N, C-alpha and C positions, 0 to 999 in steps of 0.2 A: 502464380506470382503472389508475393506477400501483400501487394496492394489490394488484391481481391479478397483478402481475409477480413472478416468482421473485426472491428477494433477491439472488441472484448475478448478475442481469442487468446491474446497473450495474458490477460489477467486470469482467465479461466485456467490456463496451463500452469501458472504460478500457484494458484490456490489448489488446483488438483494435486500438484506435487505435495503441498503441505497437508492435504486431507488424506493422503495415503495412510491406510491403517497401520502400516509398518512405522510411520512417523508418529503415530499415536494422536493425531489431531482430530479425528472424527470423520464426518461425511460432508460431501460437497453437493449442493443442489444448484443447478444452473437455471436461473429464471431470467428470461430476457425482458428488458425494460421496453415496453411498447405501449401498454395501456395502464394508466394509474390505478384503475380498479384492481386489475390482476396483480400488479406490483404490490398494492396494499394487502391483498389477500395472501400473496406469497410471503410477504414480510411478517404478517401476523402468524402464519403457519411456522415460519422459521423461528419466531420468538417463542412460540409454544414448544417447539422441538428443543429449543436451547435451554429449557428449564433443566435438562440434564446435561447438555453440552456446555453451556455457559458463554458461548461466543457466537455472534452473528456478524458477518462481513458482507457489505454490499460494495459493488464496483460500478462506478459510472453514475451518470445522471445527477451528480452533485454540481450544481451551478451557482453562480453568484446572482442574487436578485430573485425576481418573481418566478423564474423558470425552474428553480430548484424544488422539485416535487418530493425528493427523498426525505428531506428534513421535515416537510409538512406531514408526510405519511407517518414517519417515525413519531412525531409529536402526538398525532391522533391516536397512535397505538400505545402511548404511555412511556415512550423513551425520553428520559431526561437528558437533554443535551449538556454535556460537560464542556466541550469546546467545539468550535467550528472555525476552520481557517487557521493555518499555521504559517508563520512567516518563514517559509522555506521554498526553495525551488530545486527540483520539481516537487509538486505535491501540495500546493497551497490549499486547494479546496478539499481538505481532509476533515472528517467529523468523527467525534467520539461521544458516545452517550451510554447510559445504563438504563436497564429496566429490571428492577429488582436486583438480582445477582448476575444478570446477563450483561455482558459487555457487547456494545454495538459499535462497530467501526464502519465508517463510510469512506471508501477510497475513491480518488478521482478517476475519471474515465480515460485519461491519456495513459498509455501502457507504462511508460517510464515513471510517471507520477504514482501510479498504482504500485509498481515494484518498490520504489523508494519508500512510500508510505507503509507498505507491508513490512519491509525490512526494519524500519525504524520504530513502528508502533505495534503492528499486529504480531509479528514473530516474537518480540520480547514478551508481550502479554501472554501468548500461548506457552512460552517457555516458563514464565513465572507461575502460571496455573499448574504446570506439571512439576513444580518444585525445583526447577533448575537453580543452582546456587548463584549464578551470575547471568541473568537473562538479557542484560543490556547488549546492544550491538558491539561487536569486538573491534573498536577503533584502535589502531596502533600507529606509532609515529612512522613517518617516511619523509623522503625528500622529493619535492616537485621537480619534474623534468621540463615542465612547460608552464606558461603563465596562466594564472587564474586571477580574474578581476573580482574581488569580493565586493558585495554590496552591503552597506551598513544596515539597510532596512530589512534584510532577511538573511537566512543561512542558505548557502548554496551547497548542494551535494553533487559533485562532479564525478562522472564516470571516468575511470582511468585504467590503464594497463600497468601491471606491476612487473618490474624487472628486479631481480635480487643481486646484490653485490656484497662484498665484505662489509660495506658501510650500512647495509640494511636495504629497505625497500626504496626503489626509485619509481615514482608515480608519474606516468605520462598521460595527461588528459587526452581523451579521444575526441575526434571531431564529431559534430552533430550532437550537441548537448540538449537540443530541444526535446520537450517531453513526449512528443509523438514518435520519436526516432528509435524505436525498439531494436531495429536491426543493428544500428551503431552500438547500442548498449550490449549486444551479445558479444562484442569484441572486448568488453571491459571485464576485469576480474577484481575491481576495487571501487569503492566510493570514497572520494576525498571530501573531507569537511574542514 
């Protein structure tokens, strides 16, 4: 059952798809977060390898407050933090920094938060590095089929199903919008902003 899978399995499958050599994005190294020493060693190794690749992405262990070890390790390794925490849901604990010419993304641990953060930040950066003429996420107009209650303090990215009509896209928000509900997200084929 899906409940028995480690939480990071969904993040790894997303990144594994993007790291496929046919996609042109490079290599994926899976390093489990369990010991800060080994995480620091692995991140230092990834930063050294990225001198030619240009991008490092971590998933999980980004927390609010003193329990956030990823940002501390990155700072010790010379990563200059550009931003941390984005006023969005899902995906608020998202970090971005640079070390030299290397881009360093820190995605949240919840699967849906990682997916949305990767789609909105990592994928556009990868496309831009490859010279894509329009790397931004392809948002298009549509009509909502259900209610969404926006919150003024943040941007909500709601997973939805798309139905097409002569009038264009009809976007029906799916149930289960919480950031750990990856199974519900598999039913979606759009993100509404």
